[in-house]
N, C-alpha and C positions, 0 to 999 in steps of 0.2 A: 468879903464874903464870895465877893462877885466872881474873881480868879479861879475860887475853888468848882465855882458853878461850871465855869466855861472847862475845867479839865474833867472834872465826869460828866459833863455833855459830849466829850470828846471821845471820853474812854469806852463809854456806852456801848456805841455800836460795833466796837471792838469786841468789850466782853460778851456781846448777843451774837456777834460769827464768832468767835471760838465755840459756842455750843452748839452750833448749828449741826455738827455731822454724829455729835452722839443723840440730840434728840432723835436726828434722823433714823441712827441706828437701832434704839430703843422701841421704835415704833413700827420697825419693817416685820414682814409677817418670820422672815427666819429666827429672829430675836423671840419674838413672841411664841412660836411653835417649838423654841427650845426651850423658854420659862414655861409654857403647859406640860412639857414634857419632862424637866424636873422636877414639876410638883406632882405632877401622875406616879412617879417613881417614888417618893416620898409617900404617897397614897397607900400604893401597891405595896411596901415595905410595910406599913401600921397596920395595912387589915391582916398582911400574911403574917405577923407576930402577934397581932391582939394587941398592937398596944390602945391605951387611954387618951393618946394625945392624937387627936383628929385634925390637930390648927393647919395641918397643911389643905383640906379641903375649903378653907376660908379665899384662898388667892388662888384656888380653884376656881369656884364661883365667880368671883369678882372678873377674874381675868374671862374667863368664858363666857359672861353677861357683860361684858363690858368690850375690850378692847381687842382681842383675837382673832372674832369674824371679820372685824372692820380692816384689821391690819393684811389679814391674808387677801381680802375683797380687794384691797388697793395695792398690794406691791409684791401679790406671790406670783414669780415668773415662769412654773412649771409650767409643761404642756397640758398637764394634769388641773388644771387650777378648779376648774368648774366641778370636776370630782372632789376634790380636797375640800371646796369651800360644800358640798353635799355631805360627804364624811363629818366634817366639820357641827354643821350644823344636825346631822343626826347623834353625834355625841353629846352635843351641847344639849338636845333634847331629851334624854336617854337619862344623864347627869340629872336635870333637873326635875325630871320626872319619877326616876327612880332612887336616887340616893337624896338629895334634899330635901324631900319630906320626911325622912330618916334620920337627919340633921339636924340639931340645934345650933343654929351659927349666931342666932343671936344673942347666947352667953358668951361671957368673956373669952372661954375656953370652950371650942369644939365639940360636942357632946352626941352620944346618941340620945335621940328624943327618950321623954319614956315610954318603957313599955315595949323599947325595940332592942331585940335580942342582937345577939352577933353573929349570930348563925340568919337570920333576917339579912343585916346589912352586909353580909360576907356574900348573901347571893344577890343582892342588887347591884353590889359592886364587882362582881362578875361580868353582870349585864354588861354595864359602862364599860369594863374596862374589855370587855369585846369588841363595842363601838370604838371605845381608844384604839384598839389593835388595827384595826379597821383602818382609820386615819392613821395609827403609825405609819404602816407597811406604804402608803405615798408619799411619807413627808420624809422619811429616814434614807438620808444620801448612804450611800455602800462606800 
């Protein structure tokens, strides 16, 4: 049993070292902003098509209220970092104030709260989308 423990102890640092680049990459602002963009594009499509599937809003909520801002503050390297942080905060505030109250995110499948119409949700989404587009203009590379 002891030789196995020694082998595992010797291999553990090697295994951990192999993950380092991946961990650093997925916590970078570039990765997090790209991830947010993919989810936001799905949300746009869901709203534009009137889809009943609103599950794309859950990862937006989780990432906006968790990892995105911290990663931008820590690793964004553009000259416009302060402006990007300000636009990201404005987008997060708009998302949380205008969209989240209309969504039931505690249900297994994200849906509109009882009494919320598609039209009302589409108008709230448009406000959040305007805030997102202002952020997007700063972070998209040409």
